[in-house]
DRENKOLMAR-460310 format. One record per residue: x, z, y of N, C-alpha, C in turn; residue in one letter; residue number from 1. Coordinates in nm, 3 decimals. Atoms other than C-alpha are relative to their C-alpha. Last residue first. Layout:
% DRENKOLMAR-460310
+---------+---------+---------+---------+---------+---------+---------+---------+---------+----+-----+
|     n_u |     n_w |     n_v |    ca_u |    ca_w |    ca_v |     c_u |     c_w |     c_v | aa |   i |
+---------+---------+---------+---------+---------+---------+---------+---------+---------+----+-----+
|       X |       Z |       Y |       X |       Z |       Y |       X |       Z |       Y |  A | NUM |
...
+---------+---------+---------+---------+---------+---------+---------+---------+---------+----+-----+
***
This chain:
% DRENKOLMAR-460310
+---------+---------+---------+---------+---------+---------+---------+---------+---------+----+-----+
|     n_u |     n_w |     n_v |    ca_u |    ca_w |    ca_v |     c_u |     c_w |     c_v | aa |   i |
+---------+---------+---------+---------+---------+---------+---------+---------+---------+----+-----+
|  -0.103 |   0.106 |  -0.006 |  -3.889 |  -2.017 |  -0.497 |   0.127 |   0.058 |   0.055 |  I | 160 |
|  -0.081 |   0.001 |   0.122 |  -4.135 |  -1.753 |  -0.614 |   0.110 |  -0.104 |  -0.002 |  G | 159 |
|  -0.046 |  -0.132 |   0.044 |  -4.385 |  -1.831 |  -0.342 |   0.081 |  -0.017 |  -0.128 |  W | 158 |
|  -0.074 |  -0.007 |   0.126 |  -4.492 |  -2.135 |  -0.137 |   0.033 |   0.145 |  -0.034 |  V | 157 |
|  -0.029 |  -0.142 |   0.026 |  -4.748 |  -2.210 |   0.136 |   0.066 |   0.005 |  -0.138 |  V | 156 |
|   0.020 |  -0.057 |   0.133 |  -4.749 |  -2.570 |   0.262 |   0.027 |   0.149 |   0.000 |  D | 155 |
|  -0.123 |  -0.046 |   0.067 |  -4.787 |  -2.687 |   0.621 |  -0.038 |   0.060 |  -0.135 |  K | 154 |
|  -0.030 |   0.091 |   0.112 |  -5.069 |  -2.891 |   0.786 |   0.136 |   0.031 |  -0.064 |  Q | 153 |
|  -0.122 |   0.073 |  -0.034 |  -5.065 |  -2.692 |   1.114 |   0.046 |  -0.095 |  -0.110 |  S | 152 |
|   0.008 |   0.050 |  -0.137 |  -5.428 |  -2.578 |   1.088 |   0.123 |  -0.085 |   0.036 |  Q | 151 |
|   0.099 |   0.108 |  -0.002 |  -5.419 |  -2.545 |   0.710 |  -0.004 |  -0.065 |   0.139 |  H | 150 |
|  -0.058 |   0.113 |   0.073 |  -5.097 |  -2.343 |   0.721 |  -0.095 |  -0.120 |   0.000 |  A | 149 |
|  -0.104 |   0.057 |  -0.085 |  -5.240 |  -2.116 |   0.990 |   0.063 |  -0.122 |  -0.066 |  A | 148 |
|   0.067 |   0.062 |  -0.115 |  -5.557 |  -2.059 |   0.786 |   0.102 |  -0.068 |   0.092 |  R | 147 |
|   0.063 |   0.123 |   0.046 |  -5.352 |  -1.999 |   0.471 |  -0.072 |  -0.073 |   0.113 |  L | 146 |
|  -0.107 |   0.097 |   0.023 |  -5.133 |  -1.746 |   0.651 |  -0.058 |  -0.134 |  -0.043 |  M | 145 |
|  -0.047 |   0.044 |  -0.132 |  -5.442 |  -1.567 |   0.783 |   0.112 |  -0.103 |  -0.013 |  E | 144 |
|   0.106 |   0.086 |  -0.055 |  -5.586 |  -1.554 |   0.431 |   0.041 |  -0.053 |   0.137 |  L | 143 |
|  -0.015 |   0.130 |   0.065 |  -5.254 |  -1.418 |   0.302 |  -0.105 |  -0.098 |   0.050 |  L | 142 |
|  -0.123 |   0.065 |  -0.047 |  -5.263 |  -1.136 |   0.557 |   0.022 |  -0.138 |  -0.062 |  P | 141 |
|   0.002 |   0.047 |  -0.139 |  -5.635 |  -1.065 |   0.487 |   0.131 |  -0.066 |   0.046 |  Y | 140 |
|  -0.005 |   0.146 |  -0.008 |  -5.622 |  -1.047 |   0.106 |   0.018 |  -0.052 |   0.142 |  A | 139 |
|  -0.121 |   0.050 |   0.066 |  -5.535 |  -0.677 |   0.079 |   0.017 |  -0.151 |   0.020 |  R | 138 |
|  -0.116 |  -0.047 |  -0.075 |  -5.793 |  -0.575 |   0.338 |   0.129 |  -0.052 |  -0.061 |  T | 137 |
|  -0.003 |   0.072 |  -0.128 |  -6.065 |  -0.789 |   0.182 |   0.123 |   0.039 |   0.081 |  A | 136 |
|  -0.051 |   0.134 |   0.027 |  -5.985 |  -0.652 |  -0.164 |   0.014 |  -0.078 |   0.130 |  F | 135 |
|   0.094 |   0.097 |   0.056 |  -6.038 |  -0.299 |  -0.035 |   0.069 |  -0.134 |  -0.026 |  S | 134 |
|  -0.024 |   0.131 |  -0.059 |  -5.768 |  -0.038 |   0.011 |  -0.090 |  -0.102 |  -0.068 |  V | 133 |
|   0.020 |  -0.003 |  -0.144 |  -5.868 |   0.326 |  -0.043 |   0.019 |  -0.136 |   0.066 |  S | 132 |
|  -0.094 |   0.099 |  -0.049 |  -5.921 |   0.315 |  -0.416 |  -0.026 |  -0.018 |   0.148 |  Q | 131 |
|   0.050 |   0.136 |   0.005 |  -6.114 |   0.634 |  -0.473 |   0.110 |  -0.094 |   0.049 |  M | 130 |
|  -0.055 |   0.082 |  -0.106 |  -5.955 |   0.967 |  -0.552 |  -0.049 |  -0.143 |  -0.019 |  K | 129 |
|  -0.108 |   0.086 |   0.044 |  -6.187 |   1.159 |  -0.772 |   0.052 |  -0.076 |   0.119 |  E | 128 |
|   0.026 |   0.144 |   0.008 |  -6.391 |   1.425 |  -0.603 |   0.122 |  -0.073 |  -0.052 |  H | 127 |
|  -0.116 |   0.078 |  -0.046 |  -6.362 |   1.794 |  -0.674 |  -0.031 |  -0.148 |  -0.019 |  D | 126 |
|   0.019 |   0.045 |  -0.137 |  -6.702 |   1.963 |  -0.698 |   0.121 |  -0.071 |   0.058 |  H | 125 |
|  -0.135 |   0.006 |  -0.055 |  -6.705 |   1.994 |  -1.075 |  -0.013 |  -0.060 |   0.140 |  D | 124 |
|  -0.024 |   0.083 |  -0.117 |  -7.041 |   2.097 |  -1.209 |   0.143 |   0.013 |   0.049 |  D | 123 |
|   0.069 |  -0.038 |  -0.123 |  -7.058 |   2.237 |  -1.558 |   0.036 |  -0.094 |   0.114 |  G | 122 |
|  -0.046 |  -0.132 |  -0.042 |  -6.818 |   2.221 |  -1.855 |  -0.068 |   0.046 |   0.128 |  E | 121 |
|   0.046 |  -0.101 |   0.096 |  -7.001 |   1.936 |  -2.023 |   0.034 |   0.141 |   0.045 |  E | 120 |
|  -0.048 |   0.007 |   0.137 |  -6.952 |   1.714 |  -1.720 |  -0.056 |   0.111 |  -0.086 |  G | 119 |
|   0.100 |  -0.070 |   0.081 |  -7.153 |   1.683 |  -1.401 |   0.038 |  -0.012 |  -0.147 |  H | 118 |
|   0.044 |  -0.123 |  -0.067 |  -6.879 |   1.595 |  -1.153 |  -0.095 |   0.083 |  -0.085 |  H | 117 |
|  -0.112 |  -0.092 |  -0.009 |  -6.704 |   1.344 |  -1.378 |  -0.044 |   0.133 |   0.059 |  T | 116 |
|  -0.026 |  -0.051 |   0.135 |  -7.029 |   1.173 |  -1.474 |   0.114 |   0.101 |   0.002 |  A | 115 |
|   0.109 |  -0.095 |   0.031 |  -7.118 |   1.142 |  -1.105 |   0.024 |   0.062 |  -0.137 |  V | 114 |
|  -0.021 |  -0.118 |  -0.082 |  -6.778 |   0.981 |  -1.029 |  -0.105 |   0.108 |  -0.029 |  D | 113 |
|  -0.115 |  -0.070 |   0.057 |  -6.809 |   0.737 |  -1.320 |   0.025 |   0.130 |   0.077 |  R | 112 |
|   0.043 |  -0.054 |   0.128 |  -7.156 |   0.636 |  -1.205 |   0.111 |   0.082 |  -0.064 |  T | 111 |
|   0.087 |  -0.114 |  -0.030 |  -7.031 |   0.595 |  -0.848 |  -0.047 |   0.066 |  -0.129 |  M | 110 |
|  -0.083 |  -0.110 |  -0.046 |  -6.741 |   0.377 |  -0.959 |  -0.083 |   0.124 |   0.028 |  E | 109 |
|  -0.079 |  -0.047 |   0.113 |  -6.971 |   0.155 |  -1.159 |   0.087 |   0.118 |   0.037 |  G | 108 |
|   0.084 |  -0.081 |   0.088 |  -7.218 |   0.134 |  -0.870 |   0.077 |   0.053 |  -0.121 |  S | 107 |
|  -0.088 |  -0.065 |   0.097 |  -6.955 |   0.018 |  -0.618 |  -0.077 |   0.088 |  -0.099 |  P | 106 |
|   0.012 |  -0.145 |  -0.010 |  -7.198 |  -0.218 |  -0.443 |   0.085 |   0.066 |  -0.109 |  H | 105 |
|   0.010 |  -0.068 |   0.129 |  -7.086 |  -0.578 |  -0.415 |  -0.003 |   0.151 |   0.020 |  H | 104 |
|   0.142 |  -0.015 |   0.035 |  -7.161 |  -0.730 |  -0.074 |  -0.019 |   0.079 |  -0.128 |  A | 103 |
|   0.061 |  -0.091 |  -0.098 |  -6.804 |  -0.673 |   0.052 |  -0.146 |   0.026 |  -0.033 |  K | 102 |
|  -0.050 |  -0.135 |   0.028 |  -6.657 |  -0.821 |  -0.267 |  -0.057 |   0.101 |   0.098 |  S | 101 |
|   0.060 |  -0.053 |   0.123 |  -6.878 |  -1.128 |  -0.236 |   0.045 |   0.142 |  -0.029 |  G | 100 |
|   0.141 |  -0.027 |  -0.032 |  -6.776 |  -1.189 |   0.126 |  -0.071 |   0.060 |  -0.121 |  A |  99 |
|   0.001 |  -0.117 |  -0.087 |  -6.410 |  -1.155 |   0.026 |  -0.144 |   0.038 |   0.035 |  I |  98 |
|  -0.029 |  -0.116 |   0.085 |  -6.459 |  -1.396 |  -0.264 |  -0.002 |   0.129 |   0.082 |  E |  97 |
|   0.118 |  -0.024 |   0.083 |  -6.626 |  -1.651 |  -0.035 |   0.019 |   0.123 |  -0.088 |  A |  96 |
|   0.105 |  -0.057 |  -0.087 |  -6.346 |  -1.618 |   0.223 |  -0.126 |   0.031 |  -0.080 |  E |  95 |
|  -0.038 |  -0.138 |  -0.029 |  -6.086 |  -1.671 |  -0.052 |  -0.103 |   0.068 |   0.089 |  L |  94 |
|   0.017 |  -0.079 |   0.122 |  -6.259 |  -1.983 |  -0.184 |   0.031 |   0.147 |   0.026 |  A |  93 |
|   0.143 |  -0.013 |   0.030 |  -6.298 |  -2.130 |   0.166 |  -0.024 |   0.087 |  -0.123 |  A |  92 |
|   0.060 |  -0.088 |  -0.102 |  -5.936 |  -2.059 |   0.261 |  -0.147 |   0.023 |  -0.032 |  V |  91 |
|  -0.047 |  -0.136 |   0.029 |  -5.812 |  -2.209 |  -0.068 |  -0.059 |   0.100 |   0.100 |  A |  90 |
|   0.079 |  -0.050 |   0.114 |  -6.026 |  -2.520 |  -0.019 |   0.039 |   0.144 |  -0.033 |  E |  89 |
|   0.138 |  -0.013 |  -0.047 |  -5.870 |  -2.574 |   0.325 |  -0.091 |   0.056 |  -0.108 |  G |  88 |
|   0.018 |  -0.123 |  -0.076 |  -5.520 |  -2.498 |   0.191 |  -0.142 |   0.019 |   0.053 |  S |  87 |
|   0.075 |  -0.102 |   0.074 |  -5.530 |  -2.760 |  -0.083 |  -0.037 |   0.121 |   0.085 |  E |  86 |
|   0.129 |   0.058 |   0.039 |  -5.429 |  -3.054 |   0.139 |  -0.088 |   0.102 |  -0.073 |  A |  85 |
|   0.082 |   0.008 |  -0.121 |  -5.155 |  -2.847 |   0.306 |  -0.138 |  -0.056 |  -0.034 |  A |  84 |
|  -0.033 |   0.107 |  -0.092 |  -5.020 |  -2.769 |  -0.039 |  -0.092 |   0.003 |   0.121 |  T |  83 |
|   0.132 |   0.044 |  -0.046 |  -5.055 |  -2.434 |  -0.206 |   0.030 |  -0.104 |   0.106 |  I |  82 |
|   0.018 |   0.056 |  -0.133 |  -4.731 |  -2.389 |  -0.394 |  -0.148 |  -0.028 |   0.022 |  V |  81 |
|   0.100 |   0.102 |  -0.026 |  -4.615 |  -2.198 |  -0.698 |  -0.004 |  -0.045 |   0.144 |  G |  80 |
|  -0.052 |   0.101 |  -0.090 |  -4.398 |  -1.948 |  -0.874 |  -0.108 |  -0.103 |   0.026 |  R |  79 |
|  -0.147 |  -0.001 |  -0.003 |  -4.452 |  -1.631 |  -1.075 |   0.056 |  -0.095 |   0.105 |  K |  78 |
|  -0.053 |  -0.107 |  -0.085 |  -4.820 |  -1.568 |  -0.996 |   0.153 |  -0.005 |   0.012 |  A |  77 |
|  -0.084 |  -0.092 |   0.076 |  -4.947 |  -1.901 |  -1.131 |   0.062 |   0.103 |   0.095 |  D |  76 |
|  -0.145 |   0.012 |  -0.017 |  -5.228 |  -2.068 |  -0.937 |   0.071 |   0.105 |  -0.083 |  K |  75 |
|  -0.052 |   0.069 |   0.119 |  -5.596 |  -2.130 |  -1.010 |   0.149 |  -0.028 |   0.013 |  H |  74 |
|  -0.044 |   0.131 |  -0.047 |  -5.702 |  -2.027 |  -0.654 |   0.059 |  -0.085 |  -0.113 |  L |  73 |
|   0.114 |   0.060 |  -0.069 |  -5.905 |  -1.731 |  -0.784 |   0.034 |  -0.143 |   0.045 |  L |  72 |
|   0.089 |   0.043 |   0.108 |  -5.619 |  -1.654 |  -1.021 |  -0.124 |  -0.069 |   0.058 |  A |  71 |
|  -0.054 |   0.124 |   0.056 |  -5.388 |  -1.651 |  -0.719 |  -0.083 |  -0.050 |  -0.117 |  L |  70 |
|   0.016 |   0.108 |  -0.098 |  -5.602 |  -1.396 |  -0.537 |   0.046 |  -0.132 |  -0.060 |  I |  69 |
|   0.144 |   0.024 |  -0.016 |  -5.635 |  -1.167 |  -0.838 |  -0.024 |  -0.117 |   0.095 |  R |  68 |
|   0.053 |   0.071 |   0.116 |  -5.265 |  -1.204 |  -0.922 |  -0.148 |  -0.031 |   0.013 |  K |  67 |
|  -0.002 |   0.144 |  -0.024 |  -5.160 |  -1.111 |  -0.569 |  -0.060 |  -0.078 |  -0.116 |  A |  66 |
|   0.106 |   0.031 |  -0.096 |  -5.268 |  -0.750 |  -0.618 |  -0.008 |  -0.150 |   0.026 |  H |  65 |
|   0.129 |  -0.035 |   0.059 |  -5.066 |  -0.699 |  -0.938 |  -0.116 |  -0.030 |   0.094 |  E |  64 |
|   0.043 |   0.103 |   0.094 |  -4.774 |  -0.892 |  -0.789 |  -0.138 |   0.032 |  -0.059 |  E |  63 |
|  -0.029 |  -0.036 |   0.139 |  -4.744 |  -0.656 |  -0.495 |  -0.060 |  -0.103 |  -0.092 |  Y |  62 |
|   0.113 |  -0.058 |   0.071 |  -4.769 |  -0.847 |  -0.169 |   0.046 |   0.041 |  -0.140 |  M |  61 |
|  -0.041 |  -0.069 |   0.123 |  -4.525 |  -0.959 |   0.097 |  -0.121 |   0.065 |  -0.063 |  L |  60 |
|   0.095 |  -0.102 |   0.043 |  -4.637 |  -1.216 |   0.356 |   0.049 |   0.056 |  -0.132 |  V |  59 |
|   0.009 |  -0.029 |   0.143 |  -4.374 |  -1.419 |   0.540 |  -0.101 |   0.111 |  -0.026 |  D |  58 |
|  -0.102 |  -0.093 |   0.051 |  -4.447 |  -1.513 |   0.901 |  -0.022 |   0.024 |  -0.149 |  A |  57 |
|   0.024 |  -0.143 |  -0.026 |  -4.667 |  -1.815 |   0.969 |   0.117 |   0.082 |  -0.054 |  A |  56 |
|   0.107 |  -0.022 |  -0.097 |  -4.681 |  -2.196 |   0.983 |  -0.018 |   0.146 |   0.039 |  A |  55 |
|  -0.056 |   0.028 |  -0.132 |  -4.347 |  -2.267 |   0.815 |  -0.103 |   0.026 |   0.110 |  K |  54 |
|   0.053 |   0.122 |  -0.060 |  -4.488 |  -2.096 |   0.510 |   0.068 |  -0.018 |   0.135 |  S |  53 |
|  -0.072 |   0.057 |  -0.113 |  -4.367 |  -1.828 |   0.273 |  -0.069 |  -0.127 |   0.046 |  K |  52 |
|   0.062 |   0.128 |  -0.035 |  -4.546 |  -1.593 |   0.034 |   0.068 |  -0.049 |   0.126 |  F |  51 |
|  -0.014 |   0.037 |  -0.140 |  -4.318 |  -1.320 |  -0.097 |  -0.059 |  -0.138 |   0.019 |  T |  50 |
|   0.006 |   0.145 |  -0.019 |  -4.429 |  -1.168 |  -0.426 |   0.010 |  -0.024 |   0.149 |  I |  49 |
|   0.051 |   0.054 |  -0.125 |  -4.323 |  -0.814 |  -0.501 |   0.000 |  -0.152 |  -0.005 |  L |  48 |
|  -0.070 |   0.117 |  -0.050 |  -4.284 |  -0.661 |  -0.845 |  -0.067 |  -0.048 |   0.129 |  M |  47 |
|   0.056 |   0.034 |  -0.130 |  -4.402 |  -0.310 |  -0.918 |   0.082 |  -0.114 |   0.061 |  L |  46 |
|   0.117 |   0.081 |   0.019 |  -4.331 |  -0.280 |  -1.291 |  -0.061 |  -0.047 |   0.131 |  D |  45 |
|  -0.041 |   0.131 |   0.046 |  -3.976 |  -0.159 |  -1.232 |  -0.118 |  -0.094 |  -0.016 |  D |  44 |
|  -0.022 |   0.087 |  -0.114 |  -4.115 |   0.127 |  -1.022 |   0.044 |  -0.140 |  -0.041 |  K |  43 |
|   0.128 |   0.061 |  -0.036 |  -4.251 |   0.289 |  -1.336 |   0.016 |  -0.097 |   0.115 |  L |  42 |
|   0.013 |   0.127 |   0.071 |  -3.892 |   0.344 |  -1.449 |  -0.131 |  -0.069 |   0.032 |  N |  41 |
|  -0.032 |   0.110 |  -0.091 |  -3.863 |   0.609 |  -1.176 |  -0.008 |  -0.136 |  -0.069 |  D |  40 |
|   0.118 |   0.023 |  -0.083 |  -4.046 |   0.857 |  -1.401 |   0.025 |  -0.116 |   0.096 |  I |  39 |
|   0.097 |   0.091 |   0.061 |  -3.768 |   0.817 |  -1.660 |  -0.122 |  -0.028 |   0.087 |  P |  38 |
|   0.122 |  -0.013 |  -0.081 |  -3.498 |   0.967 |  -1.434 |  -0.109 |  -0.093 |  -0.053 |  H |  37 |
|   0.006 |  -0.134 |  -0.056 |  -3.184 |   1.033 |  -1.644 |  -0.130 |   0.026 |   0.077 |  A |  36 |
|   0.004 |  -0.094 |   0.110 |  -3.229 |   0.726 |  -1.864 |  -0.015 |   0.143 |   0.053 |  R |  35 |
|   0.132 |   0.009 |   0.064 |  -3.321 |   0.514 |  -1.565 |  -0.013 |   0.100 |  -0.114 |  R |  34 |
|   0.096 |  -0.062 |  -0.091 |  -3.009 |   0.637 |  -1.378 |  -0.140 |  -0.001 |  -0.062 |  F |  33 |
|  -0.022 |  -0.144 |   0.008 |  -2.787 |   0.555 |  -1.675 |  -0.098 |   0.076 |   0.089 |  Q |  32 |
|   0.053 |  -0.045 |   0.129 |  -2.938 |   0.207 |  -1.698 |   0.017 |   0.151 |  -0.017 |  S |  31 |
|   0.146 |   0.002 |  -0.006 |  -2.883 |   0.154 |  -1.325 |  -0.060 |   0.048 |  -0.131 |  A |  30 |
|   0.043 |  -0.113 |  -0.082 |  -2.519 |   0.263 |  -1.350 |  -0.153 |   0.007 |   0.006 |  L |  29 |
|  -0.021 |  -0.121 |   0.079 |  -2.464 |   0.021 |  -1.640 |  -0.045 |   0.123 |   0.078 |  W |  28 |
|   0.101 |  -0.002 |   0.106 |  -2.622 |  -0.263 |  -1.446 |   0.014 |   0.127 |  -0.084 |  A |  27 |
|   0.127 |  -0.045 |  -0.057 |  -2.412 |  -0.180 |  -1.139 |  -0.110 |   0.008 |  -0.106 |  N |  26 |
|   0.078 |   0.103 |  -0.069 |  -2.096 |  -0.214 |  -1.345 |  -0.129 |   0.060 |   0.056 |  S |  25 |
|   0.117 |   0.048 |   0.073 |  -1.875 |   0.082 |  -1.429 |  -0.078 |  -0.101 |   0.084 |  P |  24 |
|   0.123 |  -0.066 |  -0.043 |  -1.540 |   0.102 |  -1.251 |  -0.118 |  -0.055 |  -0.079 |  L |  23 |
|   0.108 |   0.022 |   0.095 |  -1.221 |   0.004 |  -1.437 |  -0.125 |   0.077 |   0.042 |  N |  22 |
|   0.039 |  -0.119 |   0.075 |  -0.964 |  -0.026 |  -1.164 |  -0.122 |  -0.032 |  -0.086 |  C |  21 |
|   0.074 |   0.034 |   0.120 |  -0.766 |  -0.299 |  -0.996 |  -0.032 |   0.129 |  -0.075 |  S |  20 |
|  -0.042 |  -0.084 |   0.112 |  -0.664 |  -0.200 |  -0.647 |  -0.088 |  -0.035 |  -0.119 |  I |  19 |
|   0.111 |  -0.044 |   0.085 |  -0.696 |  -0.468 |  -0.384 |   0.055 |   0.077 |  -0.119 |  A |  18 |
|   0.037 |   0.089 |   0.110 |  -0.394 |  -0.484 |  -0.153 |  -0.114 |   0.059 |  -0.082 |  P |  17 |
|   0.011 |  -0.088 |   0.115 |  -0.396 |  -0.285 |   0.172 |  -0.045 |  -0.089 |  -0.116 |  I |  16 |
|   0.017 |   0.059 |   0.132 |  -0.274 |  -0.479 |   0.477 |  -0.002 |   0.106 |  -0.109 |  Y |  15 |
|   0.109 |  -0.070 |   0.068 |  -0.329 |  -0.295 |   0.804 |  -0.023 |  -0.051 |  -0.141 |  C |  14 |
|  -0.023 |  -0.143 |   0.004 |   0.007 |  -0.380 |   0.965 |  -0.109 |   0.074 |  -0.077 |  A |  13 |
|   0.070 |  -0.075 |  -0.106 |  -0.026 |  -0.745 |   0.881 |   0.018 |   0.150 |  -0.020 |  P |  12 |
|   0.114 |  -0.071 |   0.059 |   0.244 |  -0.881 |   0.649 |  -0.070 |   0.077 |   0.113 |  V |  11 |
|   0.103 |   0.098 |   0.029 |   0.488 |  -1.145 |   0.776 |  -0.124 |   0.062 |  -0.063 |  G |  10 |
|   0.023 |   0.003 |   0.145 |   0.771 |  -0.894 |   0.749 |  -0.099 |  -0.109 |  -0.037 |  D |   9 |
|  -0.094 |   0.095 |   0.059 |   0.878 |  -0.979 |   1.109 |  -0.016 |  -0.010 |  -0.152 |  S |   8 |
|   0.050 |   0.135 |  -0.021 |   0.564 |  -0.813 |   1.245 |   0.091 |  -0.103 |  -0.064 |  A |   7 |
|  -0.052 |   0.063 |  -0.121 |   0.677 |  -0.485 |   1.095 |  -0.052 |  -0.142 |   0.010 |  A |   6 |
|  -0.114 |   0.089 |   0.020 |   0.461 |  -0.314 |   0.841 |   0.045 |  -0.057 |   0.132 |  G |   5 |
|  -0.052 |   0.050 |  -0.126 |   0.236 |  -0.016 |   0.905 |   0.123 |  -0.084 |  -0.021 |  G |   4 |
|   0.082 |  -0.048 |  -0.109 |   0.008 |   0.093 |   0.626 |   0.050 |  -0.054 |   0.132 |  V |   3 |
|  -0.077 |   0.009 |  -0.123 |   0.143 |  -0.102 |   0.336 |  -0.092 |   0.042 |   0.114 |  I |   2 |
|   0.086 |   0.000 |  -0.116 |   0.000 |   0.000 |   0.000 |   0.091 |   0.000 |   0.122 |  M |   1 |
+---------+---------+---------+---------+---------+---------+---------+---------+---------+----+-----+
***
């Protein structure tokens, strides 16, 4: 290691050569961390999809939430494109699904909640946690991207 060499040596004064050592790889460290912290393994299932278009800012969405939207549009969740020609139909289909989800009454959830409160052990006054984010709220950023893409005749891509 040279900390302060002379200019005539031809070596910069701050030159420190790379040291070869046997450090564990990042993959090995990650596997050791997963083994030590099994609850954190659940995070591996939370994949993000980034929707991109030249018409709007990127939209990030969890894969599990994007799958419902992409299934509605008959697209694959791993990789795909909604062309400018398809974007008008995609906007219409997504708006129709949002309107349908807002009109749908959560009767199944209410029945399950009532059954939980009036179980065999008597009345339970604790409420179940309800899903706080509606389909319309989750779909809104992508819907806005699709509208902008349709207006400016640009494609929307993901997984590329």
